[in-house]
C-alpha positions as CSV (number, residue, x, y, z in Angstrom):
1,M,110.9,78.0,-10.7
2,N,112.4,74.7,-9.8
3,N,109.0,73.2,-8.8
4,P,108.0,70.9,-11.6
5,H,104.3,71.5,-10.9
6,A,104.6,75.3,-10.6
7,T,101.9,77.2,-12.5
8,M,102.8,78.8,-15.8
9,R,101.0,82.0,-14.7
10,V,104.1,83.3,-12.9
11,R,105.3,86.5,-14.6
12,A,109.0,86.7,-15.4
13,P,110.9,89.5,-13.5
14,L,111.0,92.6,-15.6
15,A,113.0,95.0,-13.4
16,G,116.2,94.1,-15.3
17,F,114.6,94.1,-18.7
18,R,117.0,95.5,-21.3
19,L,116.3,98.9,-22.9
20,S,116.6,97.2,-26.3
21,S,113.7,94.9,-25.4
22,I,111.5,97.8,-24.4
23,L,112.4,99.6,-27.7
24,H,111.3,96.5,-29.5
25,C,107.9,96.9,-27.7
26,L,107.8,100.5,-28.9
27,L,108.6,99.5,-32.4
28,L,105.7,97.0,-32.4
29,A,103.4,99.7,-31.1
30,L,104.4,102.0,-33.9
31,T,104.0,99.3,-36.6
32,L,100.4,98.7,-35.4
33,C,99.6,102.1,-37.0
34,I,101.5,101.6,-40.2
35,S,100.5,99.4,-43.1
36,H,103.4,98.4,-45.2
37,H,102.1,95.5,-47.1
38,A,100.5,95.8,-50.5
39,T,97.6,93.4,-51.2
40,A,97.1,92.1,-54.7
41,Q,93.7,92.3,-56.2
42,I,91.9,89.0,-55.9
43,P,91.6,87.6,-59.5
44,D,88.3,85.9,-60.5
45,L,89.7,82.9,-62.4
46,T,86.4,82.2,-64.0
47,N,86.1,85.7,-65.5
48,G,89.4,86.5,-67.1
49,G,91.4,86.8,-64.0
50,V,94.8,85.3,-63.9
51,R,97.0,84.0,-61.1
52,F,100.1,86.1,-60.2
53,D,102.5,83.3,-59.9
54,D,102.8,79.5,-60.5
55,D,103.3,78.4,-56.8
56,T,101.2,75.4,-56.0
57,W,100.0,73.5,-52.9
58,N,99.4,69.8,-52.8
59,L,95.7,69.0,-52.6
60,G,95.9,65.9,-50.3
61,P,95.2,62.4,-51.5
62,T,93.3,63.7,-54.6
63,G,96.5,63.6,-56.7
64,M,96.2,67.2,-57.6
65,S,98.1,70.4,-56.8
66,G,96.4,73.8,-56.9
67,W,96.9,77.5,-56.8
68,F,95.4,79.7,-54.2
69,Y,95.2,83.5,-53.9
70,R,97.4,84.7,-51.0
71,T,97.4,88.1,-49.3
72,N,100.8,89.7,-49.3
73,F,102.1,86.8,-51.4
74,A,105.5,88.3,-51.9
75,A,106.2,89.1,-48.2
76,K,108.9,87.2,-46.4
77,Y,106.7,85.7,-43.7
78,D,103.2,86.5,-44.8
79,G,103.1,84.7,-48.1
80,W,101.0,81.7,-46.9
81,D,97.8,83.7,-46.0
82,T,94.9,82.1,-48.0
83,D,92.1,83.5,-45.8
84,L,90.6,85.4,-48.8
85,A,91.0,82.5,-51.3
86,R,87.7,81.2,-52.7
87,Q,88.9,79.5,-55.8
88,I,91.5,76.8,-56.5
89,E,93.1,76.5,-60.0
90,V,94.2,73.0,-60.8
91,M,97.9,73.1,-61.6
92,T,98.8,69.4,-61.8
93,V,97.0,66.0,-61.9
94,A,99.1,62.9,-61.2
95,A,98.6,59.8,-63.4
96,G,96.9,57.0,-61.5
97,S,95.6,59.3,-58.8
98,P,91.9,59.6,-57.8
99,A,91.7,62.8,-59.9
100,A,93.2,61.4,-63.0
101,G,90.8,61.4,-66.0
102,I,88.3,63.5,-64.1
103,L,90.0,66.9,-63.3
104,Q,92.2,68.7,-65.8
105,V,94.9,71.3,-65.5
106,G,93.3,74.7,-65.7
107,D,90.0,73.6,-64.0
108,V,88.9,75.9,-61.2
109,I,87.5,74.3,-58.1
110,L,84.8,76.6,-56.6
111,G,83.6,74.3,-53.8
112,A,84.0,70.9,-52.2
113,D,81.9,68.6,-50.0
114,G,82.7,65.2,-48.5
115,T,79.4,64.6,-46.6
116,G,77.4,63.4,-49.6
117,A,75.7,66.8,-50.2
118,D,76.2,68.7,-53.4
119,P,79.0,71.3,-53.0
120,V,78.4,75.0,-52.9
121,A,80.9,77.8,-53.5
122,F,83.6,78.3,-50.8
123,T,82.6,80.9,-48.2
124,A,85.8,80.7,-46.2
125,D,89.5,79.9,-46.8
126,A,89.4,77.5,-49.8
127,R,92.6,75.8,-48.7
128,K,91.3,74.8,-45.3
129,S,87.8,74.1,-46.6
130,F,89.1,71.7,-49.2
131,A,91.1,69.9,-46.5
132,Y,88.0,69.6,-44.2
133,A,86.0,68.2,-47.2
134,I,88.7,65.5,-47.7
135,G,88.4,64.6,-44.0
136,D,84.6,64.3,-44.3
137,A,84.9,62.1,-47.4
138,E,87.5,59.7,-45.9
139,A,85.2,59.2,-42.9
140,S,82.6,57.7,-45.2
141,T,82.1,54.5,-47.3
142,P,82.4,55.1,-50.2
143,A,84.8,58.0,-49.7
144,T,83.3,60.4,-52.2
145,L,84.6,63.9,-52.6
146,K,82.3,66.1,-54.6
147,L,83.7,69.2,-56.3
148,L,82.1,72.2,-57.8
149,V,84.3,72.7,-60.9
150,W,84.4,75.5,-63.5
151,R,85.8,74.5,-66.9
152,A,85.9,76.6,-70.0
153,G,82.8,78.6,-69.0
154,T,80.7,75.7,-67.7
155,T,80.2,74.8,-64.0
156,S,79.4,71.3,-63.0
157,I,79.8,68.8,-60.1
158,M,82.5,66.2,-60.4
159,S,83.2,63.3,-58.0
160,L,86.4,61.7,-56.8
161,T,86.6,58.4,-55.0
162,L,89.2,58.5,-52.2
163,E,90.2,55.7,-49.8
164,T,88.1,55.3,-46.7
165,M,90.4,56.1,-43.7
166,G,88.0,56.9,-40.9
167,A,87.6,60.2,-39.0
168,Y,90.1,61.8,-36.6
169,S,89.1,61.3,-33.0
170,A,88.8,64.2,-30.6
171,T,92.1,63.1,-29.1
172,A,93.9,62.5,-32.4
173,P,96.6,61.3,-32.9
174,Y,96.0,59.4,-29.7
175,N,93.2,56.7,-29.6
176,C,92.5,57.4,-33.3
177,P,92.0,54.7,-35.9
178,K,92.5,57.2,-38.8
179,S,95.9,58.3,-37.4
180,A,96.9,54.7,-37.1
181,A,95.8,54.1,-40.7
182,V,97.7,57.1,-42.0
183,L,100.9,55.9,-40.2
184,E,100.5,52.4,-41.5
185,K,100.0,53.6,-45.0
186,G,102.9,56.0,-45.0
187,L,105.2,53.9,-43.4
188,A,115.6,54.0,-29.7
189,E,116.8,53.7,-27.1
190,K,118.5,56.5,-25.2
191,A,122.3,56.6,-25.8
192,G,124.1,55.1,-22.8
193,I,126.2,58.2,-22.1
194,T,128.4,58.0,-19.0
195,D,131.2,60.4,-19.8
196,Q,131.2,63.1,-17.1
197,K,132.4,65.7,-19.6
198,V,129.4,65.1,-21.8
199,L,127.1,65.0,-18.8
200,D,128.5,68.4,-17.6
201,A,128.0,69.8,-21.1
202,I,124.4,68.7,-21.1
203,E,123.8,70.4,-17.8
204,R,125.5,73.6,-19.0
205,A,123.2,73.6,-22.0
206,A,120.2,73.0,-19.8
207,N,121.2,76.0,-17.7
208,F,121.7,78.2,-20.8
209,Y,118.4,77.3,-22.4
210,G,116.6,77.3,-19.1
211,A,117.5,81.0,-18.7
212,Y,115.0,81.8,-21.4
213,V,112.1,80.1,-19.5
214,D,109.3,82.6,-18.8
215,R,111.2,85.3,-20.8
216,G,110.5,84.3,-24.4
217,S,111.6,82.0,-27.2
218,I,115.1,80.7,-27.8
219,P,117.0,83.2,-30.1
220,Y,119.7,82.6,-32.7
221,G,123.0,82.6,-30.8
222,E,123.6,84.3,-27.4
223,H,121.0,87.0,-27.6
224,E,118.1,88.2,-25.6
225,P,114.8,86.2,-25.7
226,M,112.8,86.4,-28.9
227,L,109.2,87.5,-28.3
228,N,107.4,85.2,-30.8
229,Y,106.2,81.6,-30.7
230,G,107.6,79.6,-33.7
231,E,111.3,80.2,-34.1
232,N,112.2,77.3,-36.5
233,G,111.2,74.5,-34.1
234,K,113.8,75.6,-31.4
235,N,111.1,75.7,-28.7
236,G,109.9,72.3,-29.7
237,I,113.4,70.9,-29.5
238,A,113.9,72.4,-26.1
239,A,110.6,70.9,-24.8
240,L,111.8,67.5,-26.0
241,C,115.3,67.7,-24.6
242,F,114.1,69.0,-21.2
243,K,111.4,66.3,-21.0
244,I,113.9,63.6,-21.9
245,M,116.2,64.7,-19.2
246,G,113.5,64.1,-16.7
247,T,114.8,66.7,-14.1
248,H,113.6,69.9,-15.7
249,N,109.8,69.5,-16.1
250,Y,108.9,73.1,-15.5
251,A,111.2,74.2,-18.4
252,A,109.9,71.3,-20.5
253,N,106.3,72.4,-20.0
254,Y,107.1,76.0,-20.6
255,Y,108.6,75.2,-24.0
256,A,105.7,72.9,-24.7
257,T,103.3,75.8,-24.1
258,L,105.3,77.9,-26.6
259,A,105.2,75.0,-29.1
260,G,101.4,74.6,-28.6
261,S,100.8,78.3,-29.0
262,T,102.5,78.0,-32.4
263,A,99.7,75.8,-33.8
264,H,98.0,78.7,-35.6
265,N,101.1,79.5,-37.5
266,V,104.0,77.1,-38.1
267,D,105.0,78.5,-41.5
268,A,107.7,80.9,-40.3
269,G,111.4,80.1,-40.5
270,H,114.7,81.0,-42.1
271,Q,115.1,79.1,-45.4
272,G,111.6,77.6,-44.9
273,P,109.6,76.1,-42.0
274,F,110.7,72.5,-42.2
275,P,112.2,72.5,-38.6
276,N,108.9,74.0,-37.4
277,Y,106.9,71.2,-39.2
278,L,109.2,68.6,-37.7
279,F,109.8,69.7,-34.1
280,T,106.9,71.9,-33.1
281,P,104.3,69.2,-33.0
282,L,106.7,66.9,-31.1
283,G,107.3,69.8,-28.7
284,A,103.6,70.2,-28.1
285,N,103.4,66.4,-27.5
286,A,106.0,66.8,-24.7
287,G,103.3,68.6,-22.8
288,G,101.1,65.5,-22.8
289,E,98.4,63.9,-24.8
290,A,95.8,66.7,-24.5
291,S,98.5,69.2,-25.5
292,M,99.2,67.3,-28.7
293,A,95.5,66.8,-29.4
294,K,94.9,70.5,-29.2
295,F,97.8,71.2,-31.6
296,F,96.7,68.4,-34.0
297,A,93.1,69.7,-34.0
298,E,94.4,73.1,-35.2
299,Q,96.8,71.6,-37.8
300,K,95.0,68.5,-39.2
301,W,93.9,70.4,-42.3
302,R,97.6,70.8,-43.1
303,F,98.3,67.1,-42.7
304,E,95.3,66.3,-45.0
305,L,96.6,68.4,-47.8
306,A,100.2,67.2,-47.5
307,R,99.2,63.6,-47.7
308,N,99.1,61.9,-51.2
309,W,96.8,59.1,-52.2
310,D,99.8,56.6,-52.1
311,G,100.6,57.5,-48.5
312,S,103.5,59.7,-49.2
313,F,103.7,63.3,-48.0
314,I,104.6,66.5,-49.8
315,Y,106.5,69.5,-48.2
316,N,103.7,72.0,-48.6
317,T,104.7,75.6,-47.9
318,Y,104.3,79.1,-49.4
319,Q,107.0,80.5,-47.1
320,N,109.8,81.9,-49.2
321,G,112.3,82.3,-46.4
322,G,113.5,85.7,-47.7
323,Q,116.9,84.2,-48.3
324,G,117.7,84.9,-52.0
325,G,114.7,82.9,-53.2
326,S,116.0,79.6,-51.9
327,G,113.6,79.2,-49.0
328,G,111.2,76.3,-48.3
329,Q,108.9,77.5,-51.1
330,T,111.5,76.4,-53.6
331,W,111.6,72.8,-52.3
332,S,107.8,72.8,-52.0
333,Q,107.4,73.5,-55.8
334,K,109.8,70.6,-56.5
335,Q,107.5,68.2,-54.6
336,F,110.1,67.6,-51.9
337,R,108.9,64.7,-49.7
338,A,108.3,65.2,-46.0
339,Y,107.7,61.8,-44.6
340,Q,109.4,62.3,-41.3
341,A,108.0,65.7,-40.5
342,M,104.4,64.6,-41.2
343,L,104.5,61.0,-40.0
344,M,106.1,61.6,-36.6
345,P,103.0,63.1,-35.0
346,Y,101.0,60.0,-36.1
347,A,103.6,57.9,-34.4
348,A,103.2,59.7,-31.1
349,P,100.7,57.1,-29.7
350,L,103.2,54.3,-30.2
351,R,105.8,56.0,-27.9
352,E,108.5,53.9,-29.6
353,T,111.1,56.7,-29.5
354,Y,111.9,59.5,-27.1
355,M,111.1,62.0,-29.7
356,T,107.5,60.7,-29.9
357,G,107.0,60.4,-26.1
358,K,108.7,57.3,-24.9
359,G,108.9,57.5,-21.1
360,N,106.6,60.5,-21.0
361,T,103.6,58.7,-19.4
362,D,103.2,60.4,-16.0
363,S,100.2,62.5,-16.6
364,T,100.9,64.5,-13.4
365,K,103.9,66.0,-15.3
366,W,101.8,67.0,-18.3
367,L,100.3,70.4,-18.9
368,S,97.1,70.9,-16.9
369,A,93.7,71.8,-18.4
370,E,94.1,75.3,-17.1
371,Q,97.5,75.7,-18.7
372,L,96.1,74.4,-22.0
373,D,93.3,76.9,-21.9
374,D,96.0,79.6,-21.4
375,V,97.8,78.2,-24.5
376,Q,94.7,78.5,-26.6
377,V,94.0,82.1,-25.5
378,S,97.6,83.1,-26.1
379,S,97.8,81.7,-29.6
380,G,94.8,83.9,-30.7
381,Y,95.5,86.9,-28.5
382,D,94.6,90.3,-29.9
383,A,95.5,93.2,-27.7
384,T,93.4,95.7,-29.7
385,T,90.2,94.0,-28.5
386,R,91.1,94.3,-24.8
387,S,90.0,96.9,-22.3
388,I,92.6,98.8,-20.3
389,S,91.9,96.8,-17.2
390,E,92.2,93.6,-19.2
391,L,95.5,94.7,-20.7
392,V,96.9,95.5,-17.3
393,G,95.9,92.0,-16.2
394,D,97.5,90.6,-19.3
395,L,100.9,91.9,-18.1
396,D,100.7,88.9,-15.6
397,N,100.1,86.4,-18.4
398,W,102.3,83.4,-18.6
399,S,103.3,84.3,-22.2
400,P,106.0,86.9,-22.7
401,I,104.6,87.4,-26.2
402,T,101.2,88.3,-24.8
403,R,102.8,90.5,-22.1
404,K,104.7,92.4,-24.9
405,A,101.6,92.9,-27.0
406,A,99.6,94.1,-24.0
407,A,102.4,96.6,-23.0
408,A,102.6,97.9,-26.5
409,E,98.8,98.4,-26.7
410,I,98.8,100.2,-23.4
411,G,101.6,102.4,-24.6
412,L,99.6,103.3,-27.8
413,R,96.5,104.2,-25.8
414,L,98.4,106.3,-23.3
415,G,100.2,108.1,-26.1
416,A,97.0,108.8,-28.0
417,G,95.1,110.0,-25.0
418,G,97.8,111.7,-23.0
419,R,96.6,110.0,-19.9
420,N,98.7,109.1,-16.9
421,F,98.9,105.5,-15.8
422,S,97.9,106.5,-12.2
423,T,94.4,107.2,-13.5
424,F,93.8,103.5,-14.0
425,S,92.8,101.3,-11.1
426,G,94.3,98.0,-10.2
427,D,97.6,96.6,-8.9
428,R,100.7,97.9,-10.6
429,S,104.0,96.0,-10.2
430,E,107.3,97.8,-10.8
431,G,107.6,95.9,-14.1
432,E,104.1,97.1,-15.3
433,E,104.9,100.7,-14.4
434,S,108.2,100.6,-16.1
435,Y,106.6,99.5,-19.3
436,C,103.7,102.0,-19.1
437,N,105.8,104.9,-18.0
438,H,108.2,104.2,-20.8
439,Y,105.5,104.3,-23.4
440,Q,104.0,107.4,-21.9
441,H,107.3,109.2,-22.0
442,R,108.0,108.1,-25.6
443,H,104.6,109.3,-26.8
444,N,104.3,112.6,-25.0
């Protein structure tokens, strides 16, 4: 584990895994069979349907904010899901913005296109589709965004003129003129610590957080590892700190893989996801330029919608935090600015600060292409689609979260079929057998 170039495919030892952790796996397995979320009926805003709340989302440099349908909108951590949204109700239009005098509050946007073609109705997530259309428009001169708009019973095409910014490169935010333009529009040295007591404290902290490497995410307090990816930016912070130390590259890259695997969902977090927005991209960047590029490619739609026409950034989130209604969602509705969280990734190519990669230029210490492929697979892992032999192999995956999901799925199938693990072929480590035998025992 001390080899800075060791592969991330090494499985963490499981022989001493706590019973409570195994019970967590059992709980996950059981919840796969139970649906506990109520889904609101999707309102047709053009046919008498009404939105179920007033929560808005900034619509990028158009100057508008809009309402989207969300599945499980009242749930603590699921309130941001707009996969089924196909309409956008205009909630605000800022004076002086590209949309001013063209769109009105109450208009319903049914489609968007930035390529020059006439827009058609959204066929996928309206939130992401709208962001992609902005990106297409800003890559053109003139930067024309065409919208299919319903207003008081009539549907027509309306056009907004945005600012030409260029297109994101495949390696964005690195080697990317648009990223540089966004940074310009929106717009340290290491502390010279020599006190031995401070240095000793840093090393103790490194040993403590290093103990979670290969076992899960950093928890709240002195607890067992948490088996999820996001965790309020803590993994991103750890990746940055270990990389800055320069002597714990394996740990740095492990946490960078966790940060990169969070790209599909950075919205979770107590009292809102702001720490995730701020530190998770920077944690992915600690894994190297390709690591950051993969993260940015997944999340660039979010940056497009958070960016205003004047270069400022809005704190866009539907996450309510579940903390007495005072979560990130509250600040989002108040148009809380988020310059630092949104501009820091754009500053990564400059490498002016250690948070944005200063000193992290040795590509031999970055995540390899193979490790980045593992990150991409882990972020979209679905155990229910895997065969038994694949699930057994997944117990050797680099990701503790993937290993947990695979173990839970094996447990469900063993329980449903009453089969003994010995009937399956393949190598079985003590850790794999302990998982599977536990599930067989609990379900029989």
